[in-house]
All heavy atoms as an XYZ file, in Angstrom:
714
protein
N       2.222     23.007     -0.859
C       1.088     22.132     -0.706
C       1.267     20.871     -1.562
O       0.965     19.774     -1.121
C      -0.180     22.873     -1.116
C      -1.420     22.137     -0.788
S      -2.755     23.326     -0.817
C      -4.083     22.299     -1.273
N       1.758     21.039     -2.791
C       1.989     19.906     -3.673
C       3.011     18.947     -3.069
O       2.827     17.733     -3.082
C       2.452     20.408     -5.046
C       2.850     19.341     -6.001
C       4.083     19.158     -6.534
C       2.025     18.312     -6.556
N       4.086     18.081     -7.388
C       2.815     17.539     -7.421
C       0.697     17.960     -6.403
C       2.335     16.448     -8.111
C       0.210     16.866     -7.111
C       1.020     16.129     -7.950
N       4.077     19.494     -2.490
C       5.110     18.659     -1.880
C       4.538     17.890     -0.697
O       4.865     16.721     -0.503
C       6.310     19.521     -1.441
O       6.795     20.243     -2.581
C       7.427     18.676     -0.884
N       3.666     18.512      0.078
C       3.041     17.827      1.212
C       2.207     16.636      0.747
O       2.229     15.575      1.374
C       2.156     18.790      2.007
O       2.928     19.787      2.602
N       1.486     16.810     -0.344
C       0.690     15.714     -0.895
C       1.603     14.583     -1.365
O       1.357     13.406     -1.069
C      -0.189     16.201     -2.046
C      -0.996     15.116     -2.764
C      -1.968     14.440     -1.808
C      -1.722     15.703     -3.960
N       2.669     14.938     -2.079
C       3.617     13.924     -2.526
C       4.231     13.182     -1.342
O       4.390     11.957     -1.373
C       4.724     14.559     -3.373
C       4.308     15.083     -4.745
C       5.466     15.835     -5.385
C       3.827     13.956     -5.641
N       4.551     13.925     -0.281
C       5.132     13.318      0.922
C       4.143     12.343      1.553
O       4.506     11.229      1.920
C       5.546     14.409      1.928
C       5.989     13.885      3.268
C       7.202     12.968      3.204
O       7.870     12.827      2.196
N       7.477     12.323      4.301
N       2.892     12.736      1.650
C       1.868     11.875      2.231
C       1.741     10.575      1.436
O       1.575      9.501      2.015
C       0.511     12.608      2.270
O       0.660     13.783      3.075
C      -0.577     11.736      2.854
N       1.833     10.673      0.132
C       1.703      9.507     -0.734
C       3.008      8.702     -0.857
O       3.023      7.644     -1.482
C       1.251      9.950     -2.131
C      -0.119     10.609     -2.212
C      -0.376     11.138     -3.606
C      -1.206      9.622     -1.794
N       4.080      9.214     -0.282
C       5.371      8.537     -0.391
C       6.027      8.735     -1.740
O       6.870      7.941     -2.150
N       5.660      9.807     -2.438
C       6.192     10.062     -3.781
C       7.142     11.257     -3.841
O       7.590     11.630     -4.919
C       5.033     10.274     -4.761
C       4.086      9.084     -4.921
C       2.914      9.460     -5.824
C       4.829      7.873     -5.465
N       7.417     11.853     -2.713
C       8.328     12.997     -2.681
C       9.770     12.515     -2.886
O      10.094     11.344     -2.680
C       8.204     13.733     -1.350
N      10.626     13.432     -3.279
C      12.044     13.149     -3.499
C      12.852     13.584     -2.288
O      12.528     14.588     -1.653
C      12.537     13.871     -4.742
C      11.943     13.314     -5.990
C      10.790     13.720     -6.597
C      12.431     12.222     -6.755
N      10.547     12.956     -7.715
C      11.544     12.029     -7.836
C      13.549     11.390     -6.640
C      11.741     11.036     -8.782
C      13.741     10.413     -7.606
C      12.850     10.247     -8.653
N      13.894     12.843     -1.974
C      14.747     13.105     -0.818
C      16.205     13.004     -1.215
O      16.568     12.227     -2.091
C      14.466     12.084      0.280
C      13.117     12.247      0.882
C      11.932     11.786      0.373
C      12.795     12.928      2.075
N      10.895     12.145      1.200
C      11.396     12.842      2.253
C      13.553     13.611      3.024
C      10.749     13.412      3.340
C      12.895     14.163      4.105
C      11.520     14.069      4.260
N      17.042     13.766     -0.519
C      18.490     13.627     -0.635
C      18.907     12.699      0.503
O      18.698     13.010      1.672
C      19.206     14.992     -0.503
C      20.716     14.805     -0.578
C      18.722     15.964     -1.568
N      19.451     11.545      0.145
C      19.945     10.586      1.133
C      21.456     10.705      1.175
O      22.116     10.569      0.149
C      19.556      9.167      0.749
C      20.127      8.120      1.703
C      19.953      6.721      1.172
O      20.674      6.358      0.208
O      19.092      6.005      1.695
N      21.998     10.984      2.350
C      23.449     11.110      2.498
C      23.909     10.138      3.574
O      23.407     10.164      4.696
C      23.868     12.545      2.867
C      23.411     13.521      1.770
C      25.383     12.618      3.071
C      23.755     14.963      2.046
N      24.868      9.291      3.185
C      25.473      8.352      4.126
C      26.906      8.784      4.365
O      27.610      9.159      3.422
C      25.438      6.932      3.564
C      24.036      6.395      3.456
C      24.038      4.939      3.044
C      22.595      4.443      3.021
N      22.538      2.989      2.975
N      27.306      8.741      5.620
C      28.682      9.078      5.980
C      29.282      7.915      6.753
O      28.581      7.182      7.452
C      28.752     10.362      6.833
O      28.016     10.173      8.036
C      28.189     11.556      6.078
N      30.594      7.778      6.612
C      31.284      6.707      7.319
C      31.728      7.156      8.705
O      31.791      6.359      9.625
C      32.481      6.250      6.493
C      32.793      4.789      6.661
C      33.786      4.342      5.634
O      34.997      4.455      5.894
O      33.340      3.890      4.567
N      32.052      8.441      8.826
C      32.470      8.989     10.117
C      31.832     10.351     10.283
O      32.224     11.273      9.575
C      34.002      9.067     10.192
C      34.539      9.492     11.512
C      34.225      8.494     12.628
O      33.456      7.570     12.453
N      34.784      8.694     13.779
N      30.808     10.525     11.110
C      30.147      9.480     11.888
C      29.392      8.526     10.976
O      29.034      8.890      9.844
C      29.172     10.256     12.772
C      28.840     11.465     11.973
C      30.094     11.798     11.216
N      29.151      7.334     11.453
C      28.451      6.329     10.660
C      26.952      6.624     10.757
O      26.267      6.166     11.657
C      28.784      4.934     11.174
C      28.386      3.856     10.215
C      28.910      2.504     10.629
O      29.541      2.346     11.667
N      28.640      1.506      9.817
N      26.462      7.437      9.789
C      25.078      7.908      9.816
C      24.472      7.926      8.424
O      25.184      7.972      7.429
C      25.002      9.338     10.357
S      25.371      9.499     12.091
N      23.150      7.937      8.408
C      22.385      8.186      7.194
C      21.481      9.364      7.481
O      20.795      9.382      8.513
C      21.540      6.964      6.783
O      22.406      5.849      6.596
C      20.767      7.247      5.499
N      21.496     10.343      6.603
C      20.677     11.548      6.755
C      19.732     11.652      5.564
O      20.111     11.357      4.435
C      21.558     12.803      6.758
C      22.659     12.807      7.777
C      23.937     12.354      7.442
C      22.448     13.291      9.059
C      24.968     12.373      8.365
C      23.472     13.325      9.995
C      24.728     12.857      9.640
O      25.751     12.887     10.552
N      18.512     12.124      5.823
C      17.551     12.391      4.754
C      17.170     13.863      4.808
O      16.800     14.367      5.875
C      16.305     11.516      4.907
C      16.607     10.066      4.667
C      16.841      9.204      5.725
C      16.695      9.567      3.376
C      17.144      7.876      5.498
C      17.003      8.236      3.143
C      17.221      7.397      4.209
O      17.525      6.084      3.983
N      17.267     14.533      3.664
C      16.907     15.941      3.553
C      15.809     16.075      2.510
O      15.922     15.588      1.404
C      18.127     16.774      3.152
C      19.258     16.692      4.129
C      20.318     15.824      3.913
C      19.270     17.489      5.263
C      21.373     15.743      4.810
C      20.315     17.424      6.168
C      21.367     16.545      5.942
N      14.766     16.773      2.858
C      13.641     16.952      1.947
C      12.389     17.258      2.737
O      12.489     17.665      3.891
N      11.261     17.071      2.187
C      10.962     16.497      0.887
C      11.022     17.544     -0.228
O      10.930     18.741      0.023
C       9.532     15.976      1.044
C       8.912     16.931      2.023
C      10.039     17.311      2.960
N      11.160     17.048     -1.460
C      11.169     17.881     -2.647
C      10.136     17.353     -3.633
O       9.877     16.150     -3.688
C      12.556     17.868     -3.301
C      13.632     18.411     -2.412
C      14.395     17.564     -1.630
C      13.867     19.773     -2.348
C      15.383     18.059     -0.798
C      14.847     20.283     -1.519
C      15.614     19.432     -0.740
N       9.579     18.248     -4.433
C       8.553     17.865     -5.405
C       9.157     17.150     -6.620
O       8.500     16.307     -7.225
C       7.764     19.084     -5.862
N      10.405     17.486     -6.955
C      11.038     16.871     -8.127
C      12.461     16.436     -7.782
O      13.083     16.959     -6.848
C      11.109     17.841     -9.326
O      12.021     18.903     -9.000
C       9.737     18.417     -9.668
N      12.973     15.513     -8.574
C      14.359     15.080     -8.386
C      15.329     16.220     -8.687
O      16.393     16.323     -8.072
C      14.673     13.858     -9.245
O      14.527     14.160    -10.609
N      14.970     17.100     -9.625
C      15.825     18.251     -9.951
C      15.951     19.197     -8.757
O      17.035     19.731     -8.505
C      15.282     19.002    -11.162
C      15.518     18.264    -12.457
O      16.390     17.400    -12.534
N      14.734     18.581    -13.470
N      14.857     19.417     -8.027
C      14.919     20.262     -6.827
C      15.837     19.631     -5.789
O      16.651     20.325     -5.158
C      13.528     20.450     -6.225
C      12.614     21.353     -6.999
C      11.230     21.464     -6.363
O      11.065     21.104     -5.178
O      10.307     21.910     -7.060
N      15.701     18.329     -5.602
C      16.555     17.631     -4.632
C      18.016     17.717     -5.048
O      18.894     17.997     -4.216
C      16.112     16.175     -4.503
N      18.283     17.505     -6.325
C      19.656     17.576     -6.833
C      20.237     18.979     -6.665
O      21.412     19.133     -6.327
C      19.692     17.145     -8.299
C      21.069     17.096     -8.901
C      21.981     16.079     -8.240
O      21.521     14.968     -7.922
O      23.168     16.408     -8.036
N      19.431     19.998     -6.864
C      19.894     21.390     -6.702
C      20.253     21.703     -5.251
O      21.154     22.498     -4.985
C      18.822     22.361     -7.174
O      18.639     22.244     -8.561
N      19.556     21.073     -4.304
C      19.803     21.320     -2.881
C      20.981     20.507     -2.343
O      21.577     20.859     -1.320
C      18.546     21.005     -2.077
N      21.327     19.433     -3.031
C      22.356     18.498     -2.582
C      23.676     19.154     -2.179
O      24.206     18.862     -1.099
C      22.592     17.444     -3.669
C      23.651     16.423     -3.333
C      24.015     15.571     -4.536
N      24.517     16.344     -5.661
C      25.759     16.820     -5.760
N      26.620     16.607     -4.799
N      26.128     17.520     -6.818
N      24.252     20.047     -2.983
C      25.562     20.602     -2.619
C      25.584     21.297     -1.255
O      26.569     21.198     -0.521
C      25.858     21.598     -3.738
C      25.044     21.121     -4.902
C      23.797     20.548     -4.294
N      24.508     21.965     -0.899
C      24.471     22.651      0.399
C      24.521     21.690      1.566
O      25.198     21.943      2.569
N      23.817     20.567      1.438
C      23.823     19.569      2.514
C      25.200     18.917      2.638
O      25.704     18.713      3.743
C      22.766     18.489      2.262
C      21.362     19.034      2.206
C      20.525     18.731      1.141
C      20.866     19.851      3.210
C      19.223     19.230      1.083
C      19.573     20.359      3.163
C      18.765     20.035      2.098
O      17.490     20.522      2.042
N      25.821     18.619      1.505
C      27.152     18.024      1.520
C      28.152     19.000      2.131
O      28.974     18.626      2.970
C      27.586     17.597      0.099
C      29.060     17.199      0.067
C      26.704     16.467     -0.406
N      28.058     20.256      1.753
C      28.960     21.276      2.301
C      28.828     21.369      3.821
O      29.829     21.441      4.541
C      28.659     22.628      1.662
C      29.580     23.732      2.115
C      29.256     25.065      1.455
O      28.788     25.058      0.297
O      29.470     26.098      2.111
N      27.603     21.356      4.324
C      27.389     21.417      5.777
C      28.040     20.228      6.483
O      28.679     20.389      7.524
C      25.899     21.452      6.107
C      25.263     22.788      5.779
O      25.999     23.772      5.523
O      24.019     22.860      5.765
N      27.881     19.034      5.917
C      28.479     17.849      6.533
C      29.997     17.887      6.449
O      30.687     17.463      7.385
C      27.926     16.580      5.893
C      26.469     16.290      6.244
C      25.915     15.168      5.373
C      26.318     15.946      7.715
N      30.532     18.403      5.359
C      31.989     18.543      5.240
C      32.514     19.504      6.297
O      33.574     19.267      6.885
C      32.361     19.023      3.846
C      32.209     17.975      2.781
C      32.438     18.474      1.365
O      32.334     19.702      1.129
O      32.696     17.639      0.493
N      31.791     20.579      6.560
C      32.200     21.537      7.598
C      32.195     20.894      8.975
O      32.924     21.327      9.869
C      31.280     22.758      7.596
C      31.523     23.682      6.434
C      30.582     24.868      6.472
C      30.787     25.768      5.261
N      29.832     26.877      5.232
N      31.365     19.858      9.146
C      31.308     19.126     10.418
C      32.288     17.951     10.424
O      32.248     17.098     11.293
C      29.894     18.632     10.675
C      28.912     19.766     10.897
C      27.481     19.286     11.080
O      27.264     18.075     11.299
O      26.583     20.129     11.014
N      33.175     17.920      9.419
C      34.223     16.911      9.286
C      33.705     15.495      9.048
O      34.351     14.523      9.437
C      35.172     16.937     10.490
C      35.926     18.236     10.567
O      36.403     18.733      9.545
N      36.022     18.809     11.753
N      32.558     15.357      8.427
C      32.062     14.032      8.056
C      33.001     13.432      7.012
O      33.546     14.143      6.172
C      30.646     14.124      7.509
N      33.183     12.131      7.060
C      34.103     11.441      6.158
C      33.360     10.463      5.256
O      32.365      9.871      5.655
C      35.146     10.667      6.972
C      35.958     11.541      7.907
C      36.827     12.524      7.154
O      37.570     12.150      6.258
N      36.735     13.786      7.521
N      33.889     10.253      4.052
C      33.356      9.318      3.066
C      31.857      9.552      2.842
O      31.026      8.709      3.156
C      33.644      7.870      3.474
C      33.447      6.920      2.312
O      33.359      7.331      1.147
N      33.358      5.645      2.615
N      31.544     10.689      2.283
C      30.155     11.110      2.057
C      29.658     10.537      0.732
O      30.280     10.737     -0.307
C      30.058     12.652      2.044
C      30.492     13.206      3.402
C      28.656     13.093      1.678
C      30.656     14.714      3.432
N      28.536      9.820      0.785
C      27.904      9.258     -0.405
C      26.485      9.795     -0.498
O      25.762      9.819      0.486
C      27.887      7.730     -0.325
C      29.307      7.151     -0.307
C      29.347      5.663     -0.061
N      28.512      5.147      0.999
C      28.809      5.147      2.297
N      29.935      5.684      2.706
N      28.001      4.617      3.179
N      26.078     10.204     -1.687
C      24.785     10.864     -1.874
C      23.943     10.109     -2.901
O      24.464      9.649     -3.915
C      24.976     12.319     -2.354
C      23.634     13.011     -2.510
C      25.880     13.090     -1.404
N      22.645     10.013     -2.615
C      21.686      9.448     -3.568
C      20.420     10.293     -3.508
O      20.067     10.823     -2.450
C      21.372      7.996     -3.229
N      19.770     10.427     -4.638
C      18.473     11.097     -4.698
C      17.437      9.984     -4.818
O      17.508      9.164     -5.733
C      18.375     12.055     -5.910
C      19.522     13.064     -5.904
C      17.012     12.736     -5.934
C      19.572     13.978     -4.705
N      16.510      9.931     -3.856
C      15.541      8.838     -3.801
C      14.125      9.359     -3.661
O      13.897     10.411     -3.075
C      15.830      7.924     -2.619
C      17.179      7.268     -2.663
C      17.297      6.262     -1.539
N      18.596      5.669     -1.498
C      18.930      4.568     -2.140
N      18.035      3.949     -2.876
N      20.146      4.076     -2.043
N      13.226      8.555     -4.140
C      11.802      8.867     -4.001
C      11.233      7.933     -2.947
O      11.520      6.743     -2.935
C      11.115      8.620     -5.336
C       9.760      9.215     -5.420
C       9.218      9.041     -6.816
N       8.367     10.166     -7.123
C       7.745     10.339     -8.246
N       7.890      9.460     -9.210
N       6.990     11.389     -8.438
N      10.427      8.467     -2.034
C       9.836      7.644     -0.994
C       9.460      8.464      0.214
O       9.150      9.654      0.103
N       9.511      7.818      1.370
C       9.096      8.468      2.610
C       9.911      7.888      3.763
O       9.596      6.817      4.273
C       7.609      8.215      2.825
C       7.005      8.936      3.980
C       5.507      8.671      4.015
C       4.850      9.421      5.144
N       3.407      9.172      5.176
N      10.985      8.580      4.184
C      11.795      8.031      5.270
C      11.033      8.046      6.592
O      10.271      8.964      6.877
C      13.008      8.962      5.323
C      12.560     10.227      4.685
C      11.502      9.856      3.696
N      11.239      6.988      7.364
C      10.631      6.913      8.696
C      11.390      7.779      9.691
O      10.821      8.263     10.659
C      10.610      5.466      9.196
C       9.687      4.585      8.378
O       8.690      5.094      7.827
O       9.974      3.383      8.276
N      12.698      7.920      9.463
C      13.558      8.732     10.319
C      14.405      9.622      9.425
O      14.808      9.205      8.338
C      14.485      7.849     11.152
C      13.776      6.934     12.129
C      14.797      6.032     12.801
O      15.254      5.074     12.212
N      15.136      6.376     14.020
N      14.716     10.821      9.901
C      15.535     11.740      9.109
C      17.028     11.573      9.364
O      17.841     11.885      8.506
C      15.110     13.178      9.357
C      13.668     13.496      8.965
C      13.363     14.964      9.238
C      13.400     13.151      7.513
N      17.400     11.091     10.547
C      18.797     10.825     10.879
C      18.872      9.461     11.544
O      18.153      9.200     12.499
C      19.361     11.887     11.845
O      19.223     13.180     11.236
C      20.829     11.637     12.153
N      19.757      8.623     11.003
C      19.916      7.281     11.550
C      21.378      7.104     11.933
O      22.271      7.210     11.094
C      19.523      6.221     10.506
C      18.076      6.446     10.087
C      19.727      4.817     11.058
C      17.718      5.801      8.798
N      21.613      6.860     13.203
C      22.959      6.585     13.685
C      23.149      5.079     13.622
O      22.440      4.331     14.294
C      23.146      7.093     15.115
C      23.007      8.582     15.213
C      21.798      9.164     15.573
C      24.078      9.403     14.918
C      21.667     10.534     15.645
C      23.950     10.782     14.987
C      22.748     11.342     15.350
N      24.087      4.630     12.797
C      24.317      3.204     12.608
C      24.966      2.614     13.846
O      25.676      3.289     14.582
C      25.219      2.974     11.387
C      24.680      3.559     10.113
C      23.391      2.919      9.622
O      23.126      1.744      9.931
O      22.639      3.612      8.923
N      24.735      1.311     14.021
C      25.348      0.599     15.136
C      26.848      0.519     14.910
O      27.326      0.638     13.792
C      24.752     -0.799     15.224
C      23.268     -0.780     15.505
C      22.666     -2.172     15.454
O      23.428     -3.157     15.546
O      21.453     -2.260     15.337
N      27.574      0.314     15.987
C      29.026      0.228     15.860
C      29.408     -0.953     14.990
O      28.672     -1.921     14.859
C      29.671      0.104     17.245
O      29.290     -1.135     17.824
N      30.582     -0.884     14.385
C      31.032     -1.929     13.472
C      31.190     -3.271     14.166
O      31.187     -4.300     13.528
C      32.350     -1.519     12.812
C      32.173     -0.404     11.817
C      33.440     -0.148     11.074
C      33.213      0.972     10.068
N      34.383      1.195      9.249
N      31.305     -3.298     15.466
C      31.457     -4.548     16.202
C      30.166     -5.323     16.328
O      30.164     -6.480     16.717
N      29.037     -4.754     15.983
C      27.765     -5.451     16.117
C      27.554     -6.401     14.948
O      28.192     -6.307     13.920
C      26.616     -4.440     16.193
O      26.500     -3.772     14.972
N      26.619     -7.304     15.120
C      26.331     -8.284     14.076
C      25.703     -7.592     12.877
O      24.850     -6.740     13.030
C      25.366     -9.337     14.593
C      25.951    -10.229     15.660
C      24.965    -11.291     16.094
O      24.144    -11.723     15.268
O      25.026    -11.666     17.264
N      26.105     -7.991     11.677
C      25.552     -7.428     10.451
C      24.081     -7.768     10.336
O      23.702     -8.919     10.520
C      26.292     -7.979      9.233
C      27.603     -7.319      8.971
C      27.465     -5.892      8.513
O      26.581     -5.586      7.695
O      28.245     -5.063      8.997
N      23.267     -6.759     10.040
C      21.871     -6.990      9.750
C      20.990     -7.353     10.925
O      19.855     -7.759     10.745
N      21.480     -7.255     12.135
C      20.681     -7.654     13.279
C      19.619     -6.626     13.584
O      19.892     -5.460     13.839
C      21.583     -7.871     14.507
O      22.230     -6.668     14.847
N      18.376     -7.047     13.539
C      17.215     -6.220     13.891
C      17.204     -4.860     13.232
O      16.763     -3.884     13.827
C      17.126     -6.050     15.412
C      16.930     -7.374     16.111
O      16.275     -8.251     15.521
O      17.442     -7.531     17.222
N      17.683     -4.748     12.009
C      17.648     -3.484     11.297
C      16.378     -3.412     10.473
O      16.011     -4.356      9.798
C      18.838     -3.335     10.370
C      20.105     -3.045     11.099
C      21.155     -2.682     10.115
N      22.372     -2.369     10.818
C      23.483     -2.065     10.219
N      23.548     -2.044      8.912
N      24.553     -1.781     10.898
N      15.736     -2.271     10.518
C      14.585     -2.044      9.655
C      14.915     -0.885      8.743
O      15.595      0.054      9.157
C      13.316     -1.703     10.471
O      13.605     -0.572     11.294
C      12.904     -2.872     11.342
N      14.503     -0.952      7.492
C      14.840      0.140      6.588
C      14.174      1.441      7.018
O      13.045      1.448      7.483
C      14.306     -0.337      5.229
C      13.368     -1.433      5.544
C      13.707     -1.972      6.872
N      14.911      2.523      6.861
C      14.364      3.837      7.230
C      13.600      4.450      6.079
O      12.846      5.389      6.282
C      15.494      4.768      7.647
N      13.758      3.908      4.902
C      13.170      4.513      3.726
C      12.144      3.556      3.150
O      12.467      2.431      2.802
C      14.265      4.792      2.698
C      13.961      5.898      1.779
C      14.047      7.206      2.206
C      13.576      5.674      0.474
C      13.795      8.261      1.360
C      13.309      6.708     -0.386
C      13.422      8.010      0.063
N      10.903      3.974      3.103
C       9.851      3.101      2.605
C       9.095      3.767      1.466
O       9.115      4.970      1.319
C       8.842      2.759      3.714
O       8.280      3.972      4.201
C       9.501      2.012      4.844
N       8.435      2.981      0.691
C       7.565      3.501     -0.369
C       6.131      3.228     -0.023
O       5.752      2.420      0.688
C       7.861      2.835     -1.706
C       8.871      3.539     -2.567
C       9.101      2.771     -3.847
C       8.505      4.956     -2.892
């Protein structure tokens, strides 16, 4: 219940994982504390490694993602064109 309240207020913690192949951003959560998110991080990374994801970068963030999985546009597209952030406060 506490985590739901934090999520509603945009104060919950999330594990943000970006991969280069596939070119995606994933959000896992919500968590009540950054320590909970950090404790869960290895499992999410392991799952992506099993799916052969490449160049995995992880951040623990506080906020409220609009989308849980974002497939990035191909590298041939214009940088920054019509992109809206998936993570808001």
